[in-house]
N, C-alpha and C positions, 0 to 999 in steps of 0.2 A: 504494500500500500504506500503510495506517495505521502510524503510528510506535508500535511496541510499548512503548518506554520512556515515551512521553508518556501512553499509556493507563495504564501502571503507575503513573506519578507522580500522575495525576489521581485514580485509585482510592485510593492511599495518603493523599493530601492530604484526601480526603473521609472518611477514617476507615474505609475498606473493607479487606477482606483483600487481600493482594497477589495479583492475578489470575494472575501467572505461576506460582503454587504450586497452581493449580486445574486440574482436568481438565474438559473441556466436551463437550457433544453439540450438534450443529447440528440445529435443527428447521426444516423448511420449511413455511410457512403459505401458504394461498391468500390472495392480495392483496385479494380482494373480500369474502370472508366469514370469513376467519380460521381455517378448519378446517386441521387438521394434514394435510399431504400426504405427508410422509416424514420420516425421520430419517437423513440422508445419512452422518453420522458419530456414533458413540456415546461415544467415550472418547479425546479428543485434547487436546494441550496448547494453550495460548492462541495461540501463534504459528502453529501448524498450522491451528487453527480459523479464524483470521483469513484466512489464505491460501485455505483451502478455501471459506470463505464468499464471499470476493471473486470467486473463479472461478464459483461457483454463481449469484451475483447477475448476472453478465454473461451466463450461459447461460440463465437462467430468469426472464424479465422479468415473468411473471405471479405471482411468488411473493415473499413476505417471508421473511427468515431471522432466527432468534433463536439466540443462544448461551446455553445453559443449563449452569451448573456442576453437575457430577455427582460430584466427589470431589476429594481433595487429593493432590498429589504428595508422596511420603514419601521 
C-alpha cells in the first residue's frame, strides 16, 4: 500500500492542493488503446481511492487506472 502521508507531502512540496481534501473517481482504461472501460468509483476520498485502485490493479491486468479529482471535501 502506498504511504498516504508521503503522497500528501510530495503534493504539498510541489505546490499542489492537499490531495487529502479532494474527492476522486477511478477511471479504468484499456492498457493497449487507452479507451475508457469503466468508472468503478465516482466520489471517494484519497485513501479509499488508493485502496480500491490497488485491488483493481491486481484483479484486472489488462487495464490502467487513473484517479481523477472531482471535488473538495468541505
